[in-house]
N, C-alpha and C positions, 0 to 999 in steps of 0.2 A: 503494501499500499503505501510507504513513503516514496518509493520510486516514481509510483504513478502520480502523486502529487506534485512532485518537484519538477515534471516537464513543464505544465502550464505555469507553474512560477516561474521557470527559466525563461520561457517563451515572453512572460510578462515583463520581466525585467530587462529583455532585450529592447521590446518594444517601447519601454520606458525611457531606455538610453538613448533610442534612435529618434523620439519624437522631437526633442529639442533641436536635434540635427535638421531633421525635416522641416520643422517650423523656420528656422533660420534661413534655410535654403530658400524656402518660399519668400520670405519676406526680403532676401536678397534679390530675388528674380523679380519680386513686385517695384522694388526700387529702382533697378536697372530700367525695366519697363516704363517708370514714370518718367526719368532721366531720359529716355530716348525719346519720349512724347512730350516733352516739356517745350511750350512754344514760348518765343520772345513776347514778353507783356506788351500790351498796347496802350498808349496814352491819348485819348480822345481831348481835344482842346476847342471851346467854344469860340465863335466869334463875338463882335462888339454888341453891346446889351443884349446878350443871351445867356445861357446857363447850359449845364451839362445835361440837362432833359432833352436838348436836342438830337443828342447821339441815340435816343430810344431804337429807332429803326434799324441804325447801322449796327448796334450793337448786338441786337436780336440776330442780324445775318451773320456776324462773327461767330455768337454763340452756335448757330446753326451748322457752321464750319468746323466745329470741333472745339472751339476755344471755352475755356471755363471761365466763371465769373471771377476767380482768382488771378485771371490772367488780362482782363479788361478793366480800364481804370480811367474816369472822368473828371479832369482838373477844373475846379471851378474858380473863378477870380473875379475881381472888380475891375471892368474893362475901362472906367474911367482913368485909370492909371498910366504912368510912361511906360512905354515898351523897354526902354534901355536902361532906365535908372531905376525901377521898381519891378516889374513884371517878368523880366528874364531872371532876375536871380530869385525870385520866388518859384518860378518854373524849375528852376536848377534844383532848387532844396526838394521839390517834389519827386522830379527825377531819381533823386538820390535815396528818397523814402520808398519809391518803387523798386529800387533795384534792392535794396536792403530788405524789403518785405518779401521778395521772391527768389532772392538769390541769384536775378539774373544779372550780365555784366553788362548789357545793352537793353534799351527798350525801343520799340518802334512808336513814332508819332505820328497821329493823324489830325490834321488841324482844319478849321474852316474859318474864311474870312479873315478878320483881325488876328485871330489865333496863329495866323501863319507867320506874321510879323514876330510875334513874341516868341515864338519856338525857333524861328530862323535867327533871331537874334543870339538865343541862347547857344545854338549849334555853332554859329560863326565866331561869336566873341566871348563866349562862355564856357567854353570848355566841352560843349555837347558833341564834337566831332569824335570824341573817344567813348561817348555814352548812348549814341543815336545809331540804330543800324538802318532803319528806314525812316524816311520822313516824306508824308504826304500832305499837298496843300489842295484845298478844295475851295475854289473861288476867292483865292488869296489877294490882296491888293499888293503884290510884291514888289510893283514899281508904282506904287500909288494911284489913287483913284480921285478924280476930280469931285465927286459927289459928296467927299469928306469935308469940302470947304463949307459946307451947310453946318456944320456942327463944331467948326474947328475954333469958333469964337469962344465957345465954353468948355471944350471937352480936350484933354492932352492926347488920348487915343485918337481922336479925328485929327489933331495936328499931326500926329505919327504917320497916319495913312496918307495925308496930303501929299502929292509929287513936288520932290525937292527938299522934303523935311530932313533933318538931321537924322532920323531913323532912316528913310529910303536911302540917303546918300551912304550911310554906314553899312547898308547891306549891299548896296550895289558895288561898292570899291572893291576891286581885285577879282577873286574867284566868287561867282554867286553859290556854287553849289561845293563848298570845299571838304577837305577830309574825307575818309573812308565812310562816307554815307550815301547810301542810294537815295535819290530824291526824283519825285514825280508830283506832276501838278495835273489837275482837271479844272477846265475852264468852260464857260458858255458863251456862244454866241449873242444869247438874249439876256444875259446878265445886266439888271437894272442898277446894280449896285455899283459894280466894278467897270470903271469908265476912264479909258478904253478897255475894252475887252481883253486885250492880250497883255495887259500887264501882268496879268497870272503867270506868264510863261518866264521859265528861267532857263539861261544857259548852262548845260550840263545836265538838266534832269530830263526826264521822260515827261514831255507835255502831251496829255490828251483831252482831245476835243469831246466835250460831253454832249454836243447838240445844242438845241435851243431850249433851254433851262433857266429857269428865275433863280436868282441869288440862293433862296432857300431851299428850293427844289434838288439841288445837288445831294442833299443830305440824306433824302430818301429814295432817289432814283436806283433803280435795280443795277443799270449798267455801271452806273459811279460804284456803286457797292460792289460789284463784282472784280470791277477792276482794279480796286484798293485792296480787296483781299488777296487778289492774285499778284499783287505788287509786294504787300509785306510777306508775302508768303513763299517768294522768289530767293 
């Protein structure tokens, strides 16, 4: 009888010894899979007089493409502030927060309208070339827009958007698309805010014609959405 009872006890002991090894191996495999499927976090930056809520449609499209909520970030800020003196520095701090939270070395940036100036200043003059992998501009006043004169008297942000402003000159000098960053823009021939329409285009960027869309329609257009997702996934 003792010999018969010792057999199952031995099997149970071996199983108990092997269980931690099996669990550890499974955990290691899960970690490896997680690392393989990790995506570069995306930061969405809204435009003048807007808020992070404008990104609802595009965020949903990114999630449908496989992104997790923990990989998508929307930066909110006071759009009446100066691009170079205030906002680019605050955005730099936010980028570092996202990198620390996710463990990512770089982020992808998708900006609409005025948000393009804030993020471009950070990339060009704030050390962002080392921390941004892809930069996408939707209807950005990259060379200024004449419509900004309508609010320039009371808004620093509007003054920054006017052609020939300090911000515009600082962004235009030298290389418009510096560093090891992939740049892309989307512009519309029917944009009622950006004047002239081709202000959006940048030398060294992939410039995409979005067709006849109003300024804010680029935020929810299926073709623009697919193009942006393809770009940051490249």
